[in-house]
N, C-alpha and C positions, 0 to 999 in steps of 0.2 A: 504494500500500500504506500502510495506516495503521500507524504504528509509534510507539515511545516518542519519536521525534523530533518528533512532533506537539506543538505548543506549546513547542518548544525555545526559540525566540527570545523568545517571550512571557515565559517564566519567567526566562530568563537576564537579560533587561533589567530586568524587574521587580525581581529580587533585587538587581541592581546599584543601581537607583534607591533601593531601600529601604536598602541598605547604606550609601549615601552620606549618609544622614541618621540612621543608627544605629537604624533600625526594622526589625522582622522581619515578613516576610510571614505568618508563622505565629502572630503575636500575636493575642490576642483583639481583634476589630475592632469599632469603634463604627459608628454610622450614617454613611453617606457623604453629603457635601454635594453631590457631583457627580451630575448626571443621566447616563443612559446616552447613549453617543455613537454607537451603531450605529442608523442610520435606514433603514427599508425603505419603498419605494413599491411600488405594485401596478400591474400591467399586464394587458392582455387580448390576448395574442399569438395571431394566427391560427394554425391547425394547421400550415399550410405554413411559416410563419415559424419556428415551433418546430423543425420538421425541418431547415430550411435553416441555422439558426444554431447548432444543437447542436454544441458543440466548436469553433466557428469564431470568428474575429476579423473583425469588420466595421469598415471604415474609410471614412469619407465626409466630404464637405464639403457639408452640406445647404443648399439655397438659402435657406430661411427663416432659418436660423441665421446665414448669411453676411450676409443683409440686416440682421439685428439688429446684427452687428458693424460694418457700414457706418454704421448710425444712431448707434451709440455713438461711433464714431470722429469723427463730425461734431459732437459735443457740446462745450460749453465745458469740461466736466470733463476730457474726453480731451485737449484741447489743454493744459490746465493740468498734467495728470499723464500724459504720453504713454506711459510704460512700464507704467502700471497698466491702462489701457483698451485700448491698441492699440500696434502697432509702427510707428513713423514712418520707418524707414530702409530700405524696400524699394521696388523698382520697382513692384510691385503696389500698394503703398500710394499711391505718387505717381499712378498711373493712376486709382486709386479717387477720389482727391481731385480730379483734373482732371474726372472725370465727374460727381461729386456735389456739389462745392463750390457750384455755382450754386443748389443747392436747400437751402442751410443755413437759410433762413428759412421752410422748410416747417413746417406746424403740428406734424408728428410730431417733428421735431428740437426744436422749441420745447417740446413736452411732455416730451421726454427731458431737456432742460435744466432743467426744473423739478423733476425727481426728484433725490433725494439718496441713492439706493440704491447698493449695491455692484454692479459689473458682473455678478457671479455671480447676482444676483437675476433676471436676464433669461434664464437658461439654459433655462428650460422652453419657450421658444419653439420649440425643436427639434421638439417633439411636434406642432406645428401644420403645416398644409399650405396652399399656395396652391390656390384653387379659382376657377372662373368667378365665384363670388359674392364673392370676397375672400379672407380668411384664416379658416380654420375648423379645429376640432379641440379637444382631442386625441381621437384615435380608439383608439390602442393604449395609450399611457402615461398613467397616472393622475397628472397633474401640476396639476390644477385649483388645489390649495392653494398651488402654487408660482408661479402665474400672475398673482397680484395686481399685480405690478409693471408689467405691460404690457396686461393685459386691457382696461382702459378705452380704450386707444389702438390696438386692432387695426385699426379702420377707418382711422385716420390712417396706420398703417403700410402698409396695403394701398393707400391713395391715393398714398403716397410711392413705392411700388414701381411703380405705374402711371404716375405723372407723370414719373418719372425713367427709365422703361423699364429697370428693374433686370434683368429677364429677359435682355435683350440683353447687358448687361454680364456677367451670370453665364454665359451660353452662350458668349460670346466668350472667357472665361477657362477654359472646360472643360479644354482641353489642359494649362493650368497646374495646375489642381486635380488632374487625374489624375497629373501628374508629381509633385506633392507627396505624393499618396497612395502612389505607387510608391516614392518616396524614403523615406517613412516605413516602408514594409514592408521595404525593403532595409537600413535603418539601425537600427531599434528591434526588438530580439529579443523580441517580446511573448510568444511561446510559451515561451521560456526563463524569463521572469519568471513566467508562469502556472504552469509546472512547479515553480519554486522556492516559490511561495506555497503550493501544495497539498501539497508535501512537508513544509512546516513549520507548517501550520495545519490545523485539522480541518474547516473549512467548505469546500465545493466550489462552483464557479461553472460554469455551462453555456455562457456566451457573453460575449465582450468586444465592446463597441460603442464605437468611438473616433470622436468628432466633432472634426474639425480646422477651424481657420480660419487663413489666412495673415495675418489682422489681429490676432488675439487674442494677448495676452501678459500674464502675471502674474495671471491669474484662473483658473488650473487648478481643476477641480472634478470630483466624481464623485457619481453617484447609483446606488443598487442597486435593481433592480426584480425583483420576484417575481411570476410569473404567478398569477392568482387561482385557476385551475382545475388547473394542472399543476405538477409538481415541476420547475420551470425557473427559474433565476436568471440575470439578465443584469446585468453591470456596464457602466454608461454613463460614459464618460470625455470630458471637455472639455479639450483640450490644444492648444498651438500646433502649426502645421505646420512642417516643417523649415526653410523660408525664414526664419522668425523667429530661430532659433538661429544660422543662418549669418550673419546680419547684426546680431547684438546687440552693442552696443559694450562690454558688460561680460563677454562670453564669448569667450575665445581661439578662433580658428578650429580649432585642433587638438583642442579639447575640445567642439566643437559637438555631435557625435553622442552623446557620453556625457551631455551636459547634456540633450539632447532625450530620451534614454532615461530619465534620472533624473526628468524632469518627469512622465512617465506612470507610472513605478515608484511614485513617492510619492503618486499618486492610486489606483492599483490596490490598493496594500497597505492603504489605509484600510479597504477592504472586508473585510480579513482581521484587521487590527489592532484595529479598533474593537470588534468582538464580543469579542475576547480581553480588551481593556481593561475592558469592562463587567463582566467576571467578577472584577475586582480593584479595584473603585472605592474601597472603604474603605481598602485598603492604599496605593493611590496618593495618596489624600487625606492620609494620615498622612505619607507620604514627602515630599510636595511641599507641606506645609502653609504654608510661607513662599513664596508664588508669585513674589514679586519676586526671589528667589534663582535662579529658573529662567528667567524671561522678563521683559524690560523693555519689550517692544513693546506694541502695541494688539491687541485681539482675544484669543481663547482665554481666556475669563474663569474657567474652572475648572481644577483640577489635571488632570482626565482629558483635557481638550482640549489642554492643554500637553503632557502626557505623550504623547498620540497624535502630536503633531508631532515630538517627539524620536524616538519609536519608529519612525514611518514613514520618517523620513529616515535614521536610524541603520542600519536593516536593509538599506538599499540597499548598504552597504559589503560585507557578506559575499557578496552576490550578485555585486557588481562585481569583487571580487577574483578570483572564480572565472572571470569572463567576459573581463576585460580584461587586457592586458599590464601589467607592473609600472609602466611609465612612464605609461600611460593611467590606471591606478588612482590613482597619486599625484596626477596632475593633477586628476582629478575629486574626489578627497578634499579637496584644498586649496580648490578652487572652492566646494565644498559647505559646508565649514566657514566660509569667509568669508561666504557667502550667509546661512547660519543666524545667524551673529553679527550681520550687518546687520539681520536680522529681529528681533533681540533675544533669541535663544535662547542665552544667554551661557554655558551649561554644555555646549553641544553637542559640542565637540571631545572633552572628557573623557568624556562619556557615550558617544560613538561608539567611542572607543578602548577603553574598558572593556568595552563590550558585545561587542566583537570579540575581545578577548584574555583575558578573565577565565576562566581554566581552573577556578578554584575554584567558580565559579558552575555550570559544567557538571557538576562532581562533585556539587554539592548537588542539582542537577536529577536526576541519576541516582538519588540516594538517595530523593528525593521520589517519583519515578516508580516505584521498586521497592517503596515502602512501601504 
């Protein structure tokens, strides 16, 4: 049901951000320096796929995507920054290294070593498929413009898969992948998050597609796909599998499930938050005009992009407080604040607390909604 609660969190947090700098959302606004943050890709879903995925959550460990994670794990950059590219503290990782270390001098790994891209640049490989001719695609997802990072080396990637007998490794670990998928389904309440988003935002999504890897860590990402011919939207999410959080040195064991849930929550909500942010770009530019007051880390060069990070992580807490016990909630709140401070979002704790408890903002929202 669409109600006045739609856009509730959007306006509350926007008002708080504006209030923190003495600006009003209702001021006459100038031209924004921020570009829109909501990006849409297009897909050509087969009719049967549209029917099968309507209202569903698909979770998988695709072989082509896992091969890419193996390749990235073998690079010099991964060894230099282990928790950015991959997770080195699991039995699966150790078995992977035992299997593939003898091939570190392969031309594909050498090509990856020459790249200086972020690991997220390689996400589009999920849309490709193994065929008897090598690696081909994409057939459904329109990711050609995302594929420049690996397009020249597809033949090398296919040769690596053949030379290392990657398929045998992948098939051998199918029970492990299926167990990770089942653990994810049992641990992460995706439907509850989905319901929360569509109770509080106006846009609707038809399918969630979650791509897991037991190697990936720190490069969570999301892409929104809209079918070219049908009224159908799928959110694609790239997130770690449960084993990563269970073995992470910075995550207490008792908070592993909450952290796993937060990792996908803060990707899912970008698909709802970003369109809302784009309706308030000028106001956000005014409120966050001194960017260094809000973020001291790298990346996120515009006010809108910084605001989105604050926003997507802060609205995790209203959902989490409803879902978790008091002790669980306090634990994940502290871990999240510490993590955001480490990332350079130096106002996050105040932002989150204000957005959660600011009753005056709710009253202002009611007056705006009624006007």
